[in-house]
N, C-alpha and C positions, 0 to 999 in steps of 0.2 A: 454132619455138616457144622452143627453146632460144638460139638468137641472138636472141632479144627479151629473155629471161631475162638474158643476159650483158652487153646493152645497159644494160637497167635497173639492173644491179650497178656496171658501170664508171660511169655517169652519176651514181649516190650517192655512189660513192667520190669522183670528182671535188668534188662540192658540198661533202663532209665536209671535203677537204682543204683548200679556198679558205676554208672558213670559219676552221680551227683556223691557217691560214696568214696571219692577218692582220698585216699590216706599222705602222709607225707614221704611214705617208703620210696627209695629209687634215690637217682642220681639226681644232682641240683648244682648250676652253676653260679659259682658265688660272684657277685658282686660287689664291689669297695664303693662304701657308703659317701666316701670324699671324692674319688675320681671318675668313678662308674665304670671303670675297667673291671673285664671277667678277670678272676684271678686262679682259679680252680674248680675241680669238681670234687664236689663232696657227696659220698654215698651214706644215704640215710638208711638203717635197717633196725631190725628188732633182735634183741638177745635176752635172753631169759627174761622176759615180760618188759622189758626198757629200751629206752630207745635210744641210739648212738649213732655219730656221723664220723667217718673216715676219710681223708682226702686220698681219693683215688688217682686226681691228675692235677697235674700243675701247668696251667696255662703259658705262662712266658717262657722260653726256653732256656733264657738263663737263669733260671730259680728253679731249675727241674731237679738239680743236684744240692740244693740248700739244705743247709742242716739248721736244725732247732737250737741255735745257740743261747736262745733266750729261755729255753724250758730247764724244769728242775726235776732232780731227781731221776730215774731210770730212762727220762726221756730226753735228758740234757745230750747235746749234738748226736741225737738220732736223725735221719732224714725226714723232711716235712712230709713228703712225699709217703703214705700211708700213717701217718700218725693219727689217732683218735683226738677230734678236736671237742666232739659233742659227744658227752656222758649223762648217763643215767636217767634221760629225761621220762618223766612218767605222763600218761596221756590223761587230760582231766577235762571233758567236756570238749570243747575244740581244739582247746592248747594241749601242749605238750611243755610240763612244768618241772621244777623241783630236781632240775640237772645243772649242768653246767656247759660252757661254751670256751674254749681257748682260743686264745688269738696267739699266733706263732710270731707275729711282726713285733709284738710289744709285751710279750711272756706273760701275760696276765690270765688270769681264769676269772670269768664272771657267773651269774647266774644266769638263766637263759628259759627264753618263752619261743617255743615255735609255733606258729600257726599256719593255715593257707590261708590266702588272701581272698578275696572275692574271686578273683581270677585260681583256680586249682592249679594254674602250673606256675604260680608265684606262690613262693615262703616268705613270711616274715619271720625274720629271725632277729629277737629283741636280748640284747646283751645289759644286764644290770650291775650296779654298783649302787646299794645303797636305794633309795628311791629316782637315783638317775640311771636313764636308758639312751641306749642308743640303738638306731633299727636299720638293718639291711634289708633287703628284696632279694632274692635267689630266685633264680627263673630254673624250670623243671628242663633237665636233657632227655631227650626221646631215644 
């Protein structure tokens, strides 16, 4: 009986730890900070110890075939759908930093910081230029 109680307690502790230790990996609905409009779904994943994010769905049917005409280099005029916009993020405590985020609308790359908000289903996405920054809050897709 005592062994059974210990197993149940251990099981409950493991479930609690897994819920509390959610990470940023998975799919997120991007929300435009100016309009509040949902724009796309970005899949955030780990590759070679770094974190990346790729646009896997464009929500506006009129923009689904859009090309990145403001991109430079090899990405110029490639589809926005499939574009890797978050690159080379490294986990540092509760933040993911030292990488970049690309905005296909303005063609600019920004320093980036990612972190779960108080709600683990909300991702704080912050882009920096020098000491100035803008923040968006993306919502986890189920």
